[in-house]
LOLUMRO-225554 format. One record per atom (N, C-alpha, C): residue number from 0; chain; atom name; x, y, z. Coordinates in Angstrom, 2 decimals, padded with zeros to 5 digits, m for minus. Each point is the difference from the previous one (the first is absolute). Layout:
<rs>
nr;kette;atom;px;py;pz
NUM;A;CA;X;Y;Z
...
</rs>
This chain:
<rs>
nr;kette;atom;px;py;pz
0;A;N;066.12;m039.46;m051.85
0;A;CA;m000.93;m000.78;m000.82
0;A;C;m001.31;m000.20;000.75
1;A;N;m001.11;000.25;m000.69
1;A;CA;m001.31;m000.27;000.59
1;A;C;m000.20;m001.49;000.16
2;A;N;m000.89;m000.39;000.90
2;A;CA;m000.18;m001.41;000.31
2;A;C;m001.46;m000.42;m000.12
3;A;N;m000.18;m001.33;m000.14
3;A;CA;m001.32;m000.62;000.04
3;A;C;m000.17;m000.60;001.39
4;A;N;m001.05;000.44;000.69
4;A;CA;m000.29;m000.48;001.34
4;A;C;m001.25;m000.87;m000.03
5;A;N;000.01;m001.09;000.75
5;A;CA;m001.19;m000.83;000.15
5;A;C;m000.36;m000.05;001.48
6;A;N;m001.13;000.60;000.33
6;A;CA;m000.51;m000.02;001.36
6;A;C;m001.18;m000.96;000.04
7;A;N;000.17;m001.10;000.69
7;A;CA;m001.00;m001.07;m000.04
7;A;C;m000.49;m000.32;001.40
8;A;N;m001.16;m000.60;000.04
8;A;CA;m000.55;m000.43;001.28
8;A;C;m001.30;m000.72;m000.22
9;A;N;m000.47;m000.69;001.03
9;A;CA;m001.28;m000.69;m000.08
9;A;C;m001.13;001.02;m000.09
10;A;N;m001.20;m000.47;m000.26
10;A;CA;m001.15;000.90;m000.06
10;A;C;m000.12;000.76;001.31
11;A;N;m000.45;001.25;m000.10
11;A;CA;m000.21;000.86;001.16
11;A;C;001.30;000.45;000.67
12;A;N;001.10;m000.01;m000.74
12;A;CA;001.26;000.47;000.57
12;A;C;000.27;001.48;m000.33
13;A;N;m000.97;000.66;m000.59
13;A;CA;000.13;001.44;m000.24
13;A;C;000.73;000.38;m001.26
14;A;N;m000.02;m000.87;m001.02
14;A;CA;000.77;000.29;m001.22
14;A;C;m000.55;001.21;m000.75
15;A;N;m001.29;000.01;m000.28
15;A;CA;m000.59;001.12;m000.75
15;A;C;000.05;001.28;000.82
16;A;N;m000.21;m000.13;001.31
16;A;CA;000.10;001.16;000.88
16;A;C;001.41;000.58;m000.05
17;A;N;001.00;m000.89;000.04
17;A;CA;001.39;000.44;m000.07
17;A;C;000.31;000.69;m001.31
18;A;N;m000.52;m000.54;m001.10
18;A;CA;000.21;000.60;m001.31
18;A;C;m000.57;001.43;m000.03
19;A;N;m001.23;000.15;000.48
19;A;CA;m000.63;001.32;m000.03
19;A;C;000.73;000.99;000.92
20;A;N;000.56;m000.49;001.09
20;A;CA;000.77;000.86;000.89
20;A;C;001.28;000.46;m000.68
21;A;N;000.67;m000.92;m000.72
21;A;CA;001.22;000.37;m000.71
21;A;C;m000.32;001.05;m001.07
22;A;N;m001.11;m000.19;m000.72
22;A;CA;m000.40;000.98;m001.01
22;A;C;m000.21;001.37;000.64
23;A;N;m000.67;000.01;001.13
23;A;CA;m000.25;001.25;000.73
23;A;C;001.31;000.67;000.40
24;A;N;000.93;m000.80;000.51
24;A;CA;001.27;000.55;000.46
24;A;C;000.77;000.66;m001.14
25;A;N;000.03;m000.66;m001.17
25;A;CA;000.68;000.59;m001.15
25;A;C;m000.66;001.31;m000.41
26;A;N;m001.32;m000.02;m000.12
26;A;CA;m000.71;001.16;m000.51
26;A;C;000.00;001.15;001.00
27;A;N;000.07;m000.31;001.28
27;A;CA;000.09;001.05;001.01
27;A;C;001.27;000.81;m000.19
28;A;N;001.02;m000.63;m000.59
28;A;CA;001.27;000.66;m000.25
28;A;C;000.12;000.51;m001.43
29;A;N;m001.13;000.07;m000.69
29;A;CA;m000.04;000.57;m001.33
29;A;C;000.51;m000.90;m001.10
30;A;N;000.10;m001.31;000.27
30;A;CA;000.50;m000.92;m001.01
30;A;C;m001.14;m000.79;m000.63
31;A;N;000.22;m000.39;m001.23
31;A;CA;m001.04;m000.70;m000.75
31;A;C;000.16;m001.51;000.12
32;A;N;m001.11;m000.68;000.24
32;A;CA;m000.02;m001.46;000.02
32;A;C;m001.02;m000.48;m001.02
33;A;N;000.20;m001.22;m000.47
33;A;CA;m000.96;m000.66;m000.89
33;A;C;m000.44;m001.28;000.68
34;A;N;m001.31;m000.21;000.05
34;A;CA;m000.59;m001.17;000.64
34;A;C;m000.59;m000.92;m001.07
35;A;N;000.21;m001.30;000.17
35;A;CA;m000.53;m000.97;m000.96
35;A;C;m000.51;m001.23;000.73
36;A;N;m000.87;m000.74;m000.67
36;A;CA;m000.52;m001.26;000.54
36;A;C;m000.35;m000.90;m001.17
37;A;N;000.04;m001.33;000.19
37;A;CA;m000.38;m000.92;m001.07
37;A;C;m001.51;000.04;m000.23
38;A;N;m000.39;m000.16;m001.24
38;A;CA;m001.42;m000.04;m000.34
38;A;C;m000.70;m001.20;000.65
39;A;N;000.77;m001.06;000.26
39;A;CA;m000.56;m001.20;000.63
39;A;C;m000.64;000.33;001.34
40;A;N;000.56;000.97;000.70
40;A;CA;m000.55;000.39;001.30
40;A;C;m001.21;000.89;m000.23
41;A;N;m001.18;m000.60;m000.01
41;A;CA;m001.22;000.73;m000.31
41;A;C;m000.60;000.72;001.20
42;A;N;000.55;m000.22;001.18
42;A;CA;m000.52;000.68;001.19
42;A;C;000.26;001.48;m000.13
43;A;N;m001.06;000.77;000.08
43;A;CA;000.16;001.45;m000.11
43;A;C;000.15;000.50;m001.42
44;A;N;m000.21;m000.88;m000.98
44;A;CA;000.15;000.38;m001.41
44;A;C;001.39;000.60;m000.23
45;A;N;000.07;001.28;m000.31
45;A;CA;001.29;000.63;m000.28
45;A;C;000.64;000.64;001.23
46;A;N;m000.56;m000.26;001.16
46;A;CA;000.51;000.60;001.22
46;A;C;000.87;m000.98;000.79
47;A;N;000.97;000.55;000.69
47;A;CA;000.76;m000.76;000.99
47;A;C;m000.74;000.16;001.31
48;A;N;m000.36;m001.13;000.61
48;A;CA;m000.90;000.01;001.15
48;A;C;000.72;m000.55;001.22
49;A;N;000.06;000.81;001.05
49;A;CA;000.54;m000.44;001.28
49;A;C;m001.13;m000.52;000.86
50;A;N;000.27;m001.02;000.80
50;A;CA;m001.02;m000.54;000.90
50;A;C;m000.38;000.98;001.10
51;A;N;000.79;001.06;000.16
51;A;CA;m000.35;001.04;000.96
51;A;C;m001.04;000.96;m000.56
52;A;N;m000.33;m000.17;m001.28
52;A;CA;m001.01;000.85;m000.62
52;A;C;000.55;001.11;m000.87
53;A;N;001.32;000.11;m000.09
53;A;CA;000.62;001.02;m000.84
53;A;C;000.12;m000.54;m001.42
54;A;N;m000.35;000.81;m000.98
54;A;CA;000.09;m000.42;m001.40
54;A;C;000.65;001.11;m000.82
55;A;N;000.53;m000.41;m001.14
55;A;CA;000.57;000.96;m000.94
55;A;C;000.00;m000.62;m001.38
56;A;N;m000.34;000.78;m001.00
56;A;CA;m000.02;m000.50;m001.36
56;A;C;001.42;m000.23;m000.50
57;A;N;000.20;m001.11;m000.66
57;A;CA;001.30;m000.30;m000.59
57;A;C;000.22;000.86;m001.23
58;A;N;001.27;000.27;m000.30
58;A;CA;000.32;000.76;m001.21
58;A;C;m000.15;m000.86;m001.25
59;A;N;000.28;m001.30;000.14
59;A;CA;m000.27;m000.90;m001.11
59;A;C;m000.19;m001.42;000.52
60;A;N;m000.74;m000.77;m000.80
60;A;CA;m000.28;m001.39;000.31
60;A;C;000.81;m000.87;m000.93
61;A;N;000.66;m001.02;000.55
61;A;CA;000.86;m000.88;m000.78
61;A;C;m000.82;m001.18;m000.50
62;A;N;m000.19;m000.05;m001.29
62;A;CA;m000.81;m001.06;m000.59
62;A;C;000.85;m001.23;m000.29
63;A;N;m000.61;m001.18;000.00
63;A;CA;000.76;m001.22;m000.32
63;A;C;000.68;000.12;m001.35
64;A;N;001.26;m000.38;m000.06
64;A;CA;000.76;000.03;m001.26
64;A;C;000.49;001.36;m000.40
65;A;N;m000.24;001.02;000.79
65;A;CA;000.38;001.35;m000.38
65;A;C;001.39;000.35;000.54
66;A;N;000.88;000.56;m000.84
66;A;CA;001.32;000.42;000.48
66;A;C;m000.14;001.17;000.99
67;A;N;000.47;m000.19;001.20
67;A;CA;m000.16;001.03;001.04
67;A;C;000.92;001.19;m000.25
68;A;N;001.23;m000.28;m000.40
68;A;CA;000.96;001.10;m000.16
68;A;C;m000.44;000.97;m001.08
69;A;N;m000.51;m000.52;m001.09
69;A;CA;m000.44;000.86;m001.09
69;A;C;m001.14;000.92;000.45
70;A;N;m000.96;m000.56;000.71
70;A;CA;m001.12;000.81;000.47
70;A;C;000.45;001.01;001.06
71;A;N;000.86;m000.45;000.90
71;A;CA;000.50;000.91;001.03
71;A;C;000.73;001.18;m000.63
72;A;N;000.84;m000.25;m000.98
72;A;CA;000.79;001.08;m000.60
72;A;C;m000.88;001.00;m000.72
73;A;N;m001.09;m000.46;m000.60
73;A;CA;m000.94;000.94;m000.63
73;A;C;m000.68;000.87;001.05
74;A;N;m000.43;m000.63;001.09
74;A;CA;m000.67;000.76;001.05
74;A;C;000.98;000.96;000.66
75;A;N;001.23;m000.45;000.23
75;A;CA;001.01;000.87;000.62
75;A;C;000.25;001.24;m000.85
76;A;N;m000.10;m000.16;m001.32
76;A;CA;000.21;001.12;m000.91
76;A;C;m001.28;000.78;m000.28
77;A;N;m001.13;m000.44;000.57
77;A;CA;m001.27;000.67;m000.21
77;A;C;m000.58;m000.25;m001.37
78;A;N;000.35;m001.12;m000.62
78;A;CA;m000.42;m000.26;m001.38
78;A;C;m001.09;m001.06;m000.12
79;A;N;m000.45;m000.60;001.11
79;A;CA;m000.91;m001.13;m000.09
79;A;C;m001.46;000.46;000.09
80;A;N;m000.77;m000.12;m001.09
80;A;CA;m001.40;000.43;000.04
80;A;C;m000.86;m000.91;000.85
81;A;N;000.48;m001.21;000.34
81;A;CA;m000.78;m000.92;000.82
81;A;C;000.28;000.16;001.48
82;A;N;000.88;000.94;000.39
82;A;CA;000.28;000.21;001.42
82;A;C;m001.29;000.34;000.72
83;A;N;m000.18;m000.54;001.17
83;A;CA;m001.24;000.18;000.73
83;A;C;m000.07;001.35;000.70
84;A;N;001.13;000.62;000.23
84;A;CA;000.04;001.30;000.65
84;A;C;000.68;001.01;m000.92
85;A;N;m000.61;001.14;m000.18
85;A;CA;000.60;001.06;m000.80
85;A;C;000.93;000.83;000.89
86;A;N;001.13;000.38;m000.55
86;A;CA;000.96;000.80;000.76
86;A;C;000.18;001.35;m000.70
87;A;N;m000.02;001.06;000.79
87;A;CA;000.11;001.34;m000.56
87;A;C;001.39;000.22;m000.57
88;A;N;001.01;m000.48;000.70
88;A;CA;001.37;000.17;m000.48
88;A;C;000.75;m001.31;000.18
89;A;N;001.03;m000.14;m000.80
89;A;CA;000.79;m001.23;000.04
89;A;C;001.30;000.30;000.73
90;A;N;000.26;m000.75;001.05
90;A;CA;001.27;000.12;000.71
90;A;C;000.58;m001.40;000.13
91;A;N;001.28;m000.11;000.27
91;A;CA;000.61;m001.33;000.10
91;A;C;m000.69;m000.85;001.06
92;A;N;m000.08;m001.28;m000.28
92;A;CA;m000.62;m000.93;000.94
92;A;C;001.03;m000.41;001.04
93;A;N;m000.34;000.18;001.26
93;A;CA;000.91;m000.34;001.09
93;A;C;m000.10;m001.46;000.40
94;A;N;m001.17;m000.61;m000.25
94;A;CA;m000.18;m001.39;000.41
94;A;C;m001.23;m000.59;m000.69
95;A;N;000.10;m001.27;m000.37
95;A;CA;m001.13;m000.76;m000.51
95;A;C;m000.43;m000.97;001.09
96;A;N;m001.29;000.04;000.36
96;A;CA;m000.56;m000.85;001.05
96;A;C;m001.00;m000.95;m000.62
97;A;N;000.17;m001.30;000.25
97;A;CA;m000.86;m001.02;m000.62
97;A;C;m000.69;m000.81;001.08
98;A;N;m001.31;m000.02;m000.02
98;A;CA;m000.77;m000.78;000.97
98;A;C;m000.35;m001.36;m000.59
99;A;N;m000.22;m000.99;000.88
99;A;CA;m000.39;m001.36;m000.39
99;A;C;000.93;m000.57;m001.08
100;A;N;001.30;000.17;000.21
100;A;CA;000.99;m000.37;m001.01
100;A;C;000.08;m001.50;m000.25
101;A;N;m000.55;m000.81;000.90
101;A;CA;000.03;m001.45;m000.22
101;A;C;m000.78;m000.40;m001.26
102;A;N;m000.91;000.86;m000.44
102;A;CA;m000.81;m000.31;m001.17
102;A;C;000.68;000.35;m001.32
103;A;N;001.18;000.59;000.07
103;A;CA;000.72;000.32;m001.24
103;A;C;000.59;m001.26;m000.61
104;A;N;000.23;000.07;m001.30
104;A;CA;000.68;m001.08;m000.69
104;A;C;001.51;000.17;000.19
105;A;N;000.78;m001.09;m000.02
105;A;CA;001.45;000.12;000.21
105;A;C;000.67;001.03;m000.90
106;A;N;m000.37;000.06;m001.27
106;A;CA;000.61;000.97;m000.91
106;A;C;m000.36;001.43;000.43
107;A;N;m001.17;000.19;000.57
107;A;CA;m000.37;001.33;000.47
107;A;C;000.84;000.39;001.22
108;A;N;000.32;m000.97;000.83
108;A;CA;000.91;000.26;001.12
108;A;C;001.38;000.35;m000.52
109;A;N;000.44;m000.67;m001.05
109;A;CA;001.29;000.34;m000.62
109;A;C;m000.01;001.45;m000.47
110;A;N;m001.15;000.47;m000.50
110;A;CA;m000.12;001.39;m000.41
110;A;C;000.16;000.94;001.19
111;A;N;m000.51;m000.38;001.16
111;A;CA;000.18;000.83;001.19
111;A;C;001.49;000.13;000.32
112;A;N;000.73;m001.09;m000.16
112;A;CA;001.45;000.02;000.23
112;A;C;000.67;000.94;m001.00
113;A;N;m000.43;m000.05;m001.26
113;A;CA;000.58;000.88;m001.02
113;A;C;m000.30;001.46;000.30
114;A;N;m001.21;000.29;000.48
114;A;CA;m000.35;001.38;000.35
114;A;C;000.94;000.53;001.07
115;A;N;000.29;m000.85;000.99
115;A;CA;000.90;000.42;001.08
115;A;C;001.43;000.18;m000.51
116;A;N;000.51;m001.00;m000.69
116;A;CA;001.42;m000.01;m000.37
116;A;C;000.29;000.88;m001.22
117;A;N;m000.81;m000.10;m001.03
117;A;CA;000.28;000.72;m001.24
117;A;C;m000.59;001.40;m000.02
118;A;N;m001.17;000.19;000.62
118;A;CA;m000.63;001.32;000.00
118;A;C;000.30;000.79;001.27
119;A;N;000.60;m000.65;000.98
119;A;CA;000.40;000.71;001.21
119;A;C;m001.13;000.41;000.91
120;A;N;m001.12;m000.71;m000.06
120;A;CA;m001.16;000.32;000.84
120;A;C;m000.20;m001.12;001.02
121;A;N;000.08;000.28;001.29
121;A;CA;m000.26;m001.05;000.99
121;A;C;m001.40;m000.58;m000.16
122;A;N;m000.10;m001.31;000.16
122;A;CA;m001.29;m000.69;m000.11
122;A;C;m000.23;m000.75;001.31
123;A;N;m001.14;000.25;000.62
123;A;CA;m000.38;m000.73;001.21
123;A;C;m001.25;m000.80;m000.31
124;A;N;000.14;m001.33;000.03
124;A;CA;m001.11;m000.90;m000.30
124;A;C;m000.49;m000.63;001.30
125;A;N;m001.30;m000.02;000.17
125;A;CA;m000.62;m000.57;001.18
125;A;C;m000.84;m001.22;m000.41
126;A;N;000.07;m001.07;000.79
126;A;CA;m000.81;m001.16;m000.33
126;A;C;000.17;m001.12;001.00
127;A;N;m000.62;m001.12;m000.29
127;A;CA;000.13;m001.19;000.83
127;A;C;000.83;m001.04;m000.74
128;A;N;000.64;m000.88;000.75
128;A;CA;000.86;m001.01;m000.61
128;A;C;m000.79;m001.17;m000.56
129;A;N;m000.89;m000.56;000.80
129;A;CA;m000.63;m001.28;m000.35
129;A;C;m001.52;000.08;000.05
130;A;N;m000.62;m000.92;m000.71
130;A;CA;m001.46;m000.06;m000.03
130;A;C;m000.53;m000.83;001.17
131;A;N;m001.28;m000.31;m000.04
131;A;CA;m000.65;m000.73;001.09
131;A;C;000.45;m001.45;000.08
132;A;N;000.74;m000.46;m001.02
132;A;CA;000.55;m001.38;000.00
132;A;C;001.49;000.00;000.34
133;A;N;000.51;001.13;000.44
133;A;CA;001.41;000.23;000.34
133;A;C;000.90;m000.07;m001.23
134;A;N;m000.54;000.21;m001.18
134;A;CA;000.79;000.00;m001.23
134;A;C;000.27;001.43;m000.44
135;A;N;001.21;000.26;m000.47
135;A;CA;000.38;001.36;m000.36
135;A;C;m000.75;000.49;m001.22
136;A;N;m000.41;001.25;000.05
136;A;CA;m000.51;000.66;m001.20
136;A;C;001.18;000.25;m000.94
137;A;N;m000.20;m000.12;m001.31
137;A;CA;001.11;000.21;m000.94
137;A;C;000.67;001.36;000.16
138;A;N;m000.80;001.05;000.19
138;A;CA;000.58;001.32;000.15
138;A;C;000.81;000.13;001.28
139;A;N;m000.51;m000.57;001.08
139;A;CA;000.73;000.05;001.27
139;A;C;001.28;m000.81;m000.08
140;A;N;m000.04;m001.15;m000.65
140;A;CA;001.21;m000.82;m000.14
140;A;C;001.09;000.78;m000.73
141;A;N;m000.41;000.69;m001.07
141;A;CA;001.00;000.75;m000.77
141;A;C;000.55;001.17;000.82
142;A;N;m000.83;000.64;000.77
142;A;CA;000.47;001.08;000.85
142;A;C;000.98;m000.50;001.04
143;A;N;m000.27;m001.16;000.57
143;A;CA;000.92;m000.57;000.98
143;A;C;001.34;m000.35;m000.65
144;A;N;m000.03;m000.29;m001.29
144;A;CA;001.22;m000.37;m000.71
144;A;C;000.86;001.21;m000.36
145;A;N;m000.62;001.13;m000.36
145;A;CA;000.81;001.09;m000.58
145;A;C;m000.06;001.33;000.74
146;A;N;m000.88;000.15;000.96
146;A;CA;m000.08;001.29;000.70
146;A;C;001.30;000.28;000.75
147;A;N;000.40;001.26;m000.01
147;A;CA;001.20;000.38;000.74
147;A;C;m000.20;m000.10;001.50
148;A;N;m001.22;000.28;000.44
148;A;CA;m000.27;000.05;001.44
148;A;C;m001.32;m000.71;000.29
149;A;N;000.01;m000.85;001.02
149;A;CA;m001.20;m000.72;000.45
149;A;C;m000.32;000.43;001.42
150;A;N;m001.26;000.34;000.23
150;A;CA;m000.42;000.40;001.34
150;A;C;m001.33;m000.67;000.33
151;A;N;m000.03;m000.70;001.12
151;A;CA;m001.22;m000.67;000.43
151;A;C;m000.82;000.94;000.88
152;A;N;m001.29;000.15;m000.36
152;A;CA;m000.94;000.75;000.82
152;A;C;m000.77;m001.01;000.84
153;A;N;m000.02;000.18;001.26
153;A;CA;m000.52;m001.05;000.90
153;A;C;m001.42;000.29;000.46
154;A;N;m000.73;m001.08;000.24
154;A;CA;m001.31;000.06;000.64
154;A;C;m000.13;m001.23;000.89
155;A;N;m001.09;m000.07;000.76
155;A;CA;m000.13;m001.09;000.95
155;A;C;m001.17;m000.92;m000.33
156;A;N;000.16;m001.24;000.41
156;A;CA;m001.02;m001.03;m000.11
156;A;C;m001.04;000.21;001.10
157;A;N;m001.12;m000.69;m000.10
157;A;CA;m001.03;000.09;001.03
157;A;C;000.49;m000.50;001.36
158;A;N;001.07;m000.82;m000.01
158;A;CA;000.55;m000.52;001.25
158;A;C;001.05;000.94;000.60
159;A;N;000.36;001.04;m000.73
159;A;CA;000.97;000.95;000.49
159;A;C;001.40;m000.19;m000.56
160;A;N;000.24;m001.14;m000.68
160;A;CA;001.31;m000.21;m000.62
160;A;C;000.09;000.78;m001.32
161;A;N;001.21;000.06;m000.54
161;A;CA;000.20;000.64;m001.29
161;A;C;m000.71;m000.80;m001.09
162;A;N;m000.79;000.67;m000.82
162;A;CA;m000.72;m000.65;m001.10
162;A;C;000.89;m000.06;m001.23
163;A;N;000.02;m001.14;m000.67
163;A;CA;000.83;m000.17;m001.19
163;A;C;m000.77;m000.55;m001.20
164;A;N;m001.17;m000.61;000.24
164;A;CA;m000.77;m000.61;m001.07
164;A;C;m001.35;000.70;m000.16
165;A;N;m000.54;m000.08;m001.21
165;A;CA;m001.30;000.59;m000.31
165;A;C;m001.01;m001.12;m000.26
166;A;N;m001.01;m000.12;000.81
166;A;CA;m001.02;m001.03;m000.22
166;A;C;m001.22;000.63;m000.66
167;A;N;m000.56;m000.75;m000.95
167;A;CA;m001.19;000.48;m000.71
167;A;C;m001.24;m000.56;000.67
168;A;N;m000.98;000.85;000.17
168;A;CA;m001.27;m000.42;000.59
168;A;C;m001.14;000.35;m000.94
169;A;N;m000.95;m000.89;m000.07
169;A;CA;m001.27;000.27;m000.67
169;A;C;m001.05;m000.10;001.09
170;A;N;m000.52;001.12;000.41
170;A;CA;m000.84;000.03;001.19
170;A;C;000.87;m000.29;001.21
171;A;N;m000.38;m000.99;000.78
171;A;CA;000.79;m000.38;001.17
171;A;C;000.92;m001.19;m000.27
172;A;N;m000.05;m000.52;m001.23
172;A;CA;000.77;m001.21;m000.32
172;A;C;001.35;000.35;m000.62
173;A;N;001.06;m000.60;000.55
173;A;CA;001.33;000.14;m000.59
173;A;C;000.12;m000.98;m001.17
174;A;N;000.44;000.48;m001.16
174;A;CA;000.10;m000.85;m001.19
174;A;C;001.45;m000.08;m000.45
175;A;N;000.35;m001.13;m000.61
175;A;CA;001.37;m000.22;m000.46
175;A;C;000.03;m000.39;m001.48
176;A;N;m001.13;000.12;m000.68
176;A;CA;m000.08;m000.27;m001.43
176;A;C;m000.54;001.23;m000.72
177;A;N;000.38;000.14;m001.26
177;A;CA;m000.50;001.11;m000.79
177;A;C;001.10;000.71;m000.75
178;A;N;m000.39;001.00;m000.79
178;A;CA;000.95;000.77;m000.78
178;A;C;000.92;000.79;000.93
179;A;N;001.20;000.27;m000.49
179;A;CA;000.96;000.71;000.83
179;A;C;m000.49;001.39;000.35
180;A;N;m000.66;000.66;m000.94
180;A;CA;m000.43;001.38;000.22
180;A;C;m001.50;000.04;000.23
181;A;N;m000.40;000.52;001.14
181;A;CA;m001.39;000.29;000.31
181;A;C;000.02;001.22;000.91
182;A;N;m000.45;001.13;m000.52
182;A;CA;000.08;001.25;000.75
182;A;C;m001.01;m000.02;001.14
183;A;N;000.45;000.44;001.16
183;A;CA;m000.89;m000.04;001.16
183;A;C;m001.13;001.00;m000.17
184;A;N;m001.17;m000.43;000.45
184;A;CA;m001.19;000.82;m000.12
184;A;C;m001.10;m000.56;000.88
185;A;N;m001.21;m000.02;m000.52
185;A;CA;m001.13;m000.44;000.80
185;A;C;000.02;m001.50;000.25
186;A;N;000.37;m000.79;m000.99
186;A;CA;m000.05;m001.46;000.15
186;A;C;001.34;m000.57;000.46
187;A;N;001.08;000.50;m000.55
187;A;CA;001.33;m000.52;000.33
187;A;C;000.73;001.01;000.87
188;A;N;000.61;m000.49;001.07
188;A;CA;000.83;000.87;000.83
188;A;C;001.17;m000.81;000.54
189;A;N;000.97;000.70;000.54
189;A;CA;001.25;m000.64;000.40
189;A;C;000.33;000.29;001.46
190;A;N;000.65;m000.99;000.61
190;A;CA;000.47;000.17;001.37
190;A;C;001.48;m000.37;000.05
191;A;N;000.79;000.84;000.66
191;A;CA;001.43;m000.27;000.14
191;A;C;000.22;m000.87;001.23
192;A;N;000.75;m001.10;m000.18
192;A;CA;000.23;m000.94;001.08
192;A;C;001.50;m000.27;000.17
193;A;N;000.37;m000.38;001.20
193;A;CA;001.37;m000.47;000.25
193;A;C;000.12;m001.43;m000.52
194;A;N;001.21;m000.53;000.01
194;A;CA;000.21;m001.36;m000.49
194;A;C;m000.79;m001.04;000.77
195;A;N;m000.06;000.14;001.32
195;A;CA;m000.71;m000.97;000.83
195;A;C;m001.50;m000.01;m000.31
196;A;N;m000.59;001.18;m000.04
196;A;CA;m001.44;000.07;m000.27
196;A;C;m000.34;m000.43;m001.42
197;A;N;000.92;000.29;m000.94
197;A;CA;m000.25;m000.44;m001.37
197;A;C;m000.01;m001.53;m000.09
198;A;N;000.97;m000.63;000.64
198;A;CA;000.06;m001.47;m000.03
198;A;C;m001.20;m000.61;000.70
199;A;N;m000.46;000.60;001.07
199;A;CA;m001.18;m000.51;000.68
199;A;C;m001.23;000.11;m000.91
200;A;N;m000.11;001.11;m000.72
200;A;CA;m001.15;000.19;m000.88
200;A;C;000.04;m000.90;m001.22
201;A;N;001.21;m000.32;m000.46
201;A;CA;000.14;m000.78;m001.24
201;A;C;000.20;m001.49;000.25
202;A;N;m000.05;m000.43;001.26
202;A;CA;000.26;m001.41;000.29
202;A;C;001.46;m000.35;m000.18
203;A;N;000.87;000.93;000.33
203;A;CA;001.47;m000.17;m000.07
203;A;C;000.53;m000.06;m001.42
204;A;N;m000.79;000.45;m000.98
204;A;CA;000.45;m000.01;m001.38
204;A;C;000.50;001.40;m000.39
205;A;N;001.01;000.02;m000.87
205;A;CA;000.48;001.23;m000.59
205;A;C;m000.23;m000.05;m001.50
206;A;N;m000.70;000.96;m000.53
206;A;CA;m000.25;000.02;m001.43
206;A;C;m001.20;m000.84;m000.37
207;A;N;m000.31;000.03;m001.31
207;A;CA;m001.18;m000.70;m000.50
207;A;C;000.27;m001.49;m000.11
</rs>
C-alpha cells in the first residue's frame, strides 16, 4: 500500500530543496512525478522555489476549496487542460510531491491520503507545523493526524541549537500579531529559533 508522508521542519530546513531532489531522483530513473503547491503560496508564482536558488514549475496549483484528488487524477491521466506543464506522453505517476502543505485545507489533506491509499500513489508532503505564534496550521495539523509517516527535517537556531519555532520579522522587528499567513518577501521575513531564543524574543510568551 502506498503511503502519505509528511516531512516537516522549521523555516530554512531544506524542505523545498529536498522535494526537488526527490523529484530529480525519481526522474533520473525514468519515473514520472507530479509536483503541486497551494495557490496561497505566492512566492515564485507557479514555481516551487528553494532557498538555494533552484526552482521548478509545479504541475498544478491547489486552489482554496478545490478537491485535490479530482485534479490530480485528471493530470495523471493527461486530461487536465489547466495543467501548467504539457507532457508528451502519459505514464503512471510514481509519486505526488506537495510543497508548502501547511497551507492546504484539512479536506485537501484527506484527499492526499485517498490518493495514497485508494489510488496507490505515494504522496510526500513538505511543510512547517506551526506559525509565528506557535499555533498549528490547519493543513499541518491534519497531516500530523493522518500521515502514515512523519519525518522532521532539522535546522539550527542562531545560537547553534536545534530550531523549532518560526518567528516573523518586519524589517528588524520581531512581531507576534497579525494574520496567520504572510508569505516572506521584501517586507516580511522569517527566522527559525530554538525554544530558548524564542522565549527570550517573546518575553517568555508562547502564542498570541
